[in-house]
N, C-alpha and C positions, 0 to 999 in steps of 0.2 A: 839444363845448362852444364857444359863441360866443366870439370874441376880444374882443367888446365887453362891458365890464362896465357894466351898466345902472345908472343913477342915481348915477354916481360924483360928479356935481356936488353931491350932498347933502353929501358929505364935504368937497369943496373950499370950500364956502361958510363953513365954520367957521374957516378960516385956519390950521389946525394941520397939520403935516406928518408927525408920528409916528403910526403906526397899529399897535396890538396886535391881532392876530387870535387870538381865544380859542376854544378848543374845535374842533380841526380833526380830525375823524374821517373822513378820506377819503384816497384814494391820493396818493402824493407828487407825481405829475405834476399833479393837480388843485390841490393846495396851492401848488405852485411857479408854476402858471399864474396863480392869483389874485395871488400876490406880484408877479409880473412886470407884470401889468396895473396894479397900484397904483403900482409904481415908475415905470412909464412916464408916469404922471401926476404925478410929483414927490413921492410919499410914501416915507418910510422905514418899513419893515415889520419887525416881530418877532412871534414866535409864543409862545403859552403854552397849556398844557392841564393845568395843575397847580392843584388846589384851593387849595393854600397861596398861590398868587399872588393869589387873591381878597382875602386879608388885607392885601396890599401895594398894592391899587389906589389907595387914597387918597394914597399917597406918590408914585405914578407918573403921575398924571393931569394935571398941570399943563400939559404940552405934548403929551399923548397922547390919541388917539381910540381907543376900544375897539370892535372889530368882532367880534361873536360870531355863530357860525354856528347856524342853526336846526336843525342836525342833532346838536347836543350836548345831552346830558341836563343839562348845567350851565347852560343858557341862563337858566332861571328864577332860579337862585341868583345869577347875574351880575346880572340885572335888579334883584333885591332889594338886592344889595350896592350897586349904583350909586345906587339911590334913597336908601338910608340915608346915604350920604356926600354927597348933594346933587350928584351928577354924572351924572344921568340924561340930561342934554343931550349928554353925550360918548359915549353908547352908541348904536351902530347894529347892525342885524341883517343878516347876509348870508344871502340866500335861496338856498340851495344848488342847488335844482332849476331856478330861473330865472335864475341868475347875475346877481343884482341886489342892490343895497344898499337897505335899507328903514329909514325913520325913523318911529317911532310916537309919538303923544302920550301914550298909555296903555300899560301893560305888555302883553306878548304871552304867551299861554298856549301851552306847548309841545305839549300833547296832551290829548285828552279822549275818554272813552267814554260811550255811552249805550245802555241796553237798549231796543231796539225790541220785542223779545219776551223774556220772562223764562223761558219754557219752550223745550224743544228736542226735536227728533225723534230724536236719538241718545242722549241721557241717559247720558253717559259716566260711568263709575265714577270717583269722586273729582274731579268737576268743580269747578274752583276758583270758579266763579260759582254753584254749588249749583243749577244748572238742572236737574239730574237728579232733584231732589225735587219738582218741580211736576207734579202729576197732572192739572191743569186749565190751559187756556190763560191766559196773563197777558200783556197787551200794554202798551206805553207809551202815554201819553195825548198826542196831537198838539197839543191846545190848551195843556196845561201845558208841553209841550216848547217851543212857540213863545214862551210867556211867559218861561220860564226862560232861553232862548237870548237873547232880547232883553235880559233883565237882565244876562247875561254880556257882551253887546256894550256895555253901559254901563260895564262894569268893565275890559274888555280890547279892544284894537283888533283883535286877530286871534287865531285858534286855528290853530296850524301844522298839526296833524293832528287830524281829528274822525272817530271811527270809530263807526258804527252797528252794534250787535252784539246779543248775547244770551248764552244762548239762540240760537235760529235766526231771524234777522230775516226771511227769506223766508216764514216762517209767518204774518207779519202782513200782511193784505190791504191795509193802508194804508202799506206801506213807502215807496211813491213820495211820499206826503205828507211823511214825515219827511225824505226826501232833498231835496225842494223847499224845505222850511223851512230846513234846514241851509244850503243854498246861498244863499238869499235873505238870511239874517242874517249869514253869514260868507262872502262871495263869494270870498275868496282862500284859504280853507282847503283843505287836501288831504283831500278827503272820500272815505271808504272804507266799504264794507259788508263786514262779516266774516261768513263763512258756511262751513258744511261742504259746501256745493255740491250736496247731493243733490236739492234741489228745483229747481235751475236749469234742467235740461234740459226741464222741463215748465212752467216759470213763464210767466205771461201776457206777451205781447209788450209790453203797455203798461208793465209794471214795468221791463223792460229799456230801453225807449225813454226812460223817465224818468231812469234812471241815466245814460244817454248824454247826454241833454239837459242835465243838471245836473252833468256832468263828475264823476261818482262812479265810482270803481274798486271792484273786488271783491278782497278778500283771502281766499283759499281755505284753510281749515284741512284739511289732507290726511290724514284718518283712513283706516283700512283700507277701509271701504266707498266712501269718496270716491275712493280710488286706483283702485278697480275700474272706475269710470266717469269718471275724470278727463278723458279725451279728449272724451267727450260734453259734459261741463261747459264745458271750455275752447272747444270748437268753437262752442257756443251763445253764449258771451260774445264770442268773436271775430267771429262773424257779425253780432252786434248792435252791434259797434263799441265794446265796453266794455273798458277796460284791466283787467288782472287780474294777481295774483301768487298762485302756489300754493306753500305751504310744502313742505318735505321730508315724506315720509310719517311720520306720528306713531305710534311704536311704544310709547312709554312716557308715563306721566303722573307728575306730581310732587304729592305731598301738600303743600298750601300751609301749613296750620295744624293744630295739635292742641290738647288741653285743658290741657297742662301749661305753666305760665308759665316763660319763659326770659329771656335777656338781651335786652331790647327795644332797647337802644342798639346792640348789635352787629347785631341784625336790621335796624334802620333803616339803618345805615351800609352794609350789604351787601345792600340790598333791590333786587330787579329789578322790583318792582311800584310803587315809590314815585312814579313819574311817570305811572302809569296813572290819571289823575284821572277820577273818575266822577260824573256828574250824575244825581241822582234827581228824579223828578217833583215831590216835595214840597219841592224847593229845597235839599236837602242836597247838599253838594259835598265829596267826599272825596279825600285824597291818593292813595289806592288804593281800589278798589271793594270790597275783601274785607269790611270791616266792614258796609257796606250790604248786600252779598249775604247775609252771615250773619244780619243783623238780620231780613231778610225771611222766613227759614226756621227761626229759632231754636226755634220751638214744635214743629217736627218732629224736633229733634235732642235727644239726651240731654245734650249739652254745655251748659256755662253760661259762656260767655265774656262779658267786659264789652263792651257795645256802647253806651255812654253818648254824649251829645252831644260829649264831648271828642274823639271820633274823627272829627269832620267840622266843616265851617262851613256856615252858612246864607247863601246868596248875597244874600238881602234884608237881612241885618244887617251885611254887610261894608261898610266905609266906601269902599274902593277895591280895585282889583285887586292892589295891592301887599300889602295886608293878607292877602289869600287866599294869595298866593305865600309870605309869611312863615309862615303856618300850615301850608302844605304842605311846608315846609322844616324840620319838627320831628317828633320822635318822638311817636307817638300810643299810647294804652293798648293797642290791639290788636296792636301790634308784639310784645308779649311772647308771643303765641301762634304766631308764625310759625316756620317751620322752615328758616331760611336757613343755619344753621351745620351741621346734620346732616339734609340732605334725604332724604325717603323716596320712593323711585321704585318704580313697579310697572307691569306690562304694561297697555297701554291695553285697555279693554273698553267696548263700547257696546251699547245695546239697539236693534239694528237688525234688520230682517227683509228677506226677498227683495223685498217690495213697495217698499221704500225705494230699491232699486237696480235 
């Protein structure tokens, strides 16, 4: 990591010397290094990673600047709180990957997902995106995607991480178009394509060249057939100059939701999907994608879960980005169906053949 903390002059212009660093999910030496760089520039530093401290912010901000890392899931909650108490001017964001301090005029979205393809070549049993239920190809619409992304740019200054996924995104012959649109509209986003990797060894060079040109990396979901050819997958990406990360081999899946209503408040407070914001082509934007995914295939299921508009917001009806962040920070009706308290695990199974590997 560089010894030079970029953009520190943004903090210095305010004329305050106390800095609270909120949400520090990294190793101690990284945290201490940031503290040292700030102290060398005359700041007094203290740390917090406690949700309860958010309730005290209005009492502690008179002489304090808040620096929140874009690696914490609490970032959006902090932004909302600071806006509510009229102290958004005291909030700064620490860009963990680039070791820089950022100041935005509008809120920043921590994370977003979009389906480039709704269907998949593996059709995993119990797929949380219900992609195993599509017997015909279904792709995202690049025209609508551009329109919706431009609308989000009106609401948010940046999206920290934007993942193009599915389904299997490499099934879409226009994947490079979605990559280009994403980078043009949000030039600073951490852009990723999420894939099982099976199509990568034979994918057209033009697609990989587009990923490299637009600084998109690949997140490989390492299922059993993927693991069998992981060397071929990673060799192809490495040769194309594309950054990638492969998960550990996936042996088990988790059932996300069932049909029996439960304690929605508990599920919301213990949810690992609540920051997986999902954008639909029709302008729906959800705290997590599961209500949208279910709504698309509900006619194929015998279940009858509630999927009303109370489960999402429409990006064209929102007044500003803070309104969306507030909506994303509340329990939705679909929370009552989730299985966070008593998860159901089962061995991974996929519909793959020798031709796929």
